[in-house]
C-alpha positions in Angstrom: -16.4 -15.4 -21.5 -13.6 -14.3 -19.3 -14.4 -13.8 -15.6 -14.8 -10.1 -14.7 -11.8 -8.9 -13.0 -9.7 -12.1 -13.3 -6.1 -10.9 -14.2 -3.1 -13.1 -15.1 -0.1 -11.4 -13.4 2.3 -12.4 -16.2 2.1 -14.2 -19.5 4.5 -14.5 -22.3 4.9 -14.6 -26.1 7.9 -15.0 -28.2 8.6 -12.2 -30.7 8.9 -13.7 -34.1 11.7 -11.2 -35.1 13.7 -12.3 -32.1 13.3 -16.0 -33.0 14.5 -15.2 -36.6 17.6 -13.3 -35.2 18.2 -16.2 -32.7 18.2 -18.7 -35.6 21.1 -16.7 -37.2 23.3 -16.9 -34.1 25.9 -19.5 -33.3 26.5 -18.6 -29.6 24.3 -18.4 -26.7 21.5 -17.3 -26.8 20.6 -18.9 -30.1 17.8 -21.0 -31.7 18.1 -24.2 -33.6 15.8 -26.6 -35.5 15.5 -30.3 -34.8 13.2 -31.8 -37.3 10.3 -29.3 -37.6 10.7 -28.1 -34.1 12.4 -24.8 -33.0 14.3 -24.7 -29.8 15.7 -21.6 -27.9 19.1 -22.3 -26.1 20.6 -20.2 -23.5 23.8 -21.9 -22.2 22.6 -25.3 -20.9 18.9 -24.3 -20.9 16.7 -25.3 -23.8 12.9 -24.6 -24.6 10.9 -25.9 -27.4 8.9 -23.2 -29.1 5.4 -24.3 -29.9 3.4 -22.6 -32.7 1.1 -21.0 -30.1 4.0 -19.4 -28.3 4.0 -16.7 -31.1 0.2 -16.6 -31.8 -1.9 -13.7 -30.2 -5.1 -15.4 -31.2 -4.1 -18.6 -29.5 -3.0 -16.6 -26.4 -6.6 -15.0 -26.4 -8.2 -18.3 -26.7 -6.3 -19.7 -23.8 -7.2 -16.7 -21.7 -10.8 -17.2 -22.6 -10.6 -20.9 -21.7 -9.2 -20.0 -18.4 -11.6 -17.2 -17.7 -8.9 -14.6 -17.8 -10.1 -11.1 -18.5 -6.7 -9.4 -18.9 -3.1 -10.4 -18.6 0.3 -8.7 -18.1 2.0 -9.6 -21.3 5.9 -9.8 -21.7 8.3 -11.4 -24.0 9.9 -14.8 -23.2 13.6 -15.4 -22.8 16.2 -14.4 -23.7 16.1 -10.8 -22.7 18.1 -7.9 -24.1 20.7 -8.2 -21.1 22.1 -11.3 -22.9 23.0 -9.4 -26.1 25.8 -7.0 -24.9 26.0 -3.8 -27.1 23.0 -4.9 -29.1 20.8 -5.1 -26.0 19.3 -1.4 -26.3 18.2 -2.1 -29.9 16.7 -5.5 -29.0 14.9 -3.9 -26.0 13.3 -1.4 -28.3 12.3 -4.3 -30.8 10.8 -6.3 -28.0 9.0 -3.4 -26.2 7.5 -2.2 -29.6 6.3 -5.8 -30.2 4.5 -6.0 -26.9 3.2 -2.4 -27.3 1.7 -3.3 -30.7 -0.3 -6.2 -29.2 -1.5 -4.1 -26.3 -2.5 -1.4 -28.9 -4.5 -4.0 -30.8 -6.1 -5.5 -27.6 -6.2 -2.9 -25.0 -9.0 -4.5 -23.1 -7.1 -7.8 -22.8 -3.4 -6.9 -22.3 -1.2 -4.6 -20.6 2.5 -4.7 -21.2 5.5 -5.3 -19.2 8.8 -3.9 -20.7 12.2 -5.3 -20.8 15.3 -3.2 -20.1 19.0 -3.4 -21.4 20.3 -3.5 -17.9 23.9 -3.7 -19.3 23.5 -0.1 -20.3 22.0 2.3 -17.7 21.5 5.3 -19.9 19.7 3.1 -22.6 17.7 1.3 -19.8 16.3 4.7 -18.6 15.5 5.7 -22.1 13.8 2.4 -22.7 11.8 2.7 -19.5 10.6 6.3 -20.1 7.6 6.6 -22.4 6.6 9.6 -24.3 
């Protein structure tokens, strides 16, 4: 059982739709496969994506094992600021992904949004919630 009041100040999950988009790209940021492994690449930086990095049930199990009651959940890199004019649409996709997880598990997660900082007007729209 999670310890009452123990909060993880930031934890990440990869959005599966973002990973699928990255696999179609040829320029940074992009994703590629090496054998059965998936990697995200941003310029010279690489990260292997483990199956549990997209699995909400695995995230909850890890939280339980660590005694964490609730976590601030956000998406993993890359963020919308790296997608030029497509950043605002990507921010909406990523924020909707996190909001859906929070809605499904409100006692365990609260969300941290991402903003398309390359477009101030869109960033303000992304940040304001109805």
